[in-house]
PLY file of the C-alpha trace (Angstrom):
ply
format ascii 1.0
element vertex 104
property float x
property float y
property float z
element edge 103
property int vertex1
property int vertex2
end_header
21.35 36.01 -13.42
18.13 37.21 -15.29
15.28 34.99 -15.75
16.22 35.38 -19.41
19.38 32.94 -18.82
17.09 30.30 -17.16
16.44 26.91 -18.92
13.88 24.24 -17.51
13.34 20.15 -18.46
10.10 18.97 -18.18
10.80 14.94 -18.20
7.93 12.42 -18.38
9.36 9.42 -16.97
7.68 5.78 -17.45
8.02 3.14 -15.03
7.79 -0.68 -15.85
4.28 -1.97 -14.63
4.70 -1.61 -10.71
7.60 -0.23 -10.46
6.73 3.33 -9.82
7.23 3.55 -6.29
10.76 1.92 -7.10
11.78 4.03 -9.88
10.97 7.15 -7.84
12.89 6.02 -4.71
16.13 5.97 -7.20
15.21 9.18 -8.45
14.87 10.75 -5.02
18.65 9.41 -4.76
19.51 11.90 -6.86
18.55 15.08 -4.37
21.49 14.80 -2.44
23.63 15.60 -5.01
21.27 18.15 -6.82
21.03 20.12 -3.85
24.87 21.10 -4.24
24.74 21.98 -8.00
24.45 26.16 -7.51
23.07 26.49 -10.72
20.03 23.92 -9.85
17.06 26.09 -9.24
13.97 23.31 -9.11
14.32 19.44 -9.12
11.02 18.24 -8.20
9.35 14.65 -9.04
6.02 14.47 -9.16
3.33 11.36 -9.96
1.01 11.68 -12.69
-2.15 11.48 -10.81
-4.29 9.54 -13.53
-1.50 7.38 -14.73
0.04 4.37 -12.41
3.08 3.90 -14.62
4.36 7.78 -15.08
6.42 10.13 -13.00
7.12 13.95 -14.05
10.41 15.49 -13.04
10.86 19.30 -13.18
13.56 21.00 -13.10
15.29 24.78 -13.63
18.37 26.02 -14.20
20.15 29.43 -13.67
21.60 28.87 -17.64
22.48 25.92 -19.89
26.09 25.85 -18.54
24.37 24.71 -15.19
22.28 21.85 -16.96
25.06 20.97 -18.95
26.95 20.63 -16.04
24.28 18.66 -14.05
24.05 16.31 -17.26
27.66 15.92 -17.30
28.42 15.18 -13.75
30.39 12.37 -12.65
27.77 11.74 -10.43
25.20 11.51 -12.77
26.57 9.15 -15.08
27.13 6.49 -12.30
23.61 7.04 -11.02
21.73 6.58 -14.48
21.98 2.71 -14.88
20.49 2.32 -11.42
17.36 3.42 -13.00
17.23 0.75 -15.82
15.48 -2.48 -13.59
12.41 0.23 -13.12
12.05 2.05 -16.32
9.64 1.29 -18.83
10.87 2.85 -21.71
13.12 6.36 -22.33
11.98 9.42 -20.29
10.58 12.22 -22.96
12.73 15.15 -22.11
11.23 18.40 -23.04
13.42 21.65 -23.31
11.79 25.16 -22.20
13.09 28.66 -21.30
10.55 30.45 -18.68
8.96 33.95 -19.84
7.72 34.69 -16.21
5.44 33.95 -13.29
5.51 33.08 -9.80
8.60 31.01 -8.87
10.78 32.54 -11.67
0 1
1 2
2 3
3 4
4 5
5 6
6 7
7 8
8 9
9 10
10 11
11 12
12 13
13 14
14 15
15 16
16 17
17 18
18 19
19 20
20 21
21 22
22 23
23 24
24 25
25 26
26 27
27 28
28 29
29 30
30 31
31 32
32 33
33 34
34 35
35 36
36 37
37 38
38 39
39 40
40 41
41 42
42 43
43 44
44 45
45 46
46 47
47 48
48 49
49 50
50 51
51 52
52 53
53 54
54 55
55 56
56 57
57 58
58 59
59 60
60 61
61 62
62 63
63 64
64 65
65 66
66 67
67 68
68 69
69 70
70 71
71 72
72 73
73 74
74 75
75 76
76 77
77 78
78 79
79 80
80 81
81 82
82 83
83 84
84 85
85 86
86 87
87 88
88 89
89 90
90 91
91 92
92 93
93 94
94 95
95 96
96 97
97 98
98 99
99 100
100 101
101 102
102 103
């Protein structure tokens, strides 16, 4: 599949005050599952450089079906509630389609 079928997600994830490290640790637990998803190209967690309560997740999938499989996986449904004690609000999800660039 080419770049034209790929879909991405940029997620702004707000931690409860003082809980960013805990939230990051919980988010990283997904890596064991994500590494086995054939349609997941990138799944990268980042700390915001200026806001101590913000994390950013950058995700890229081969196509919409791969994103749907990721978000609909049983492990994802089971894991999601473990994040609640560390969250400071709902994540903001921005869905994107890559046009080109290094790493596409």
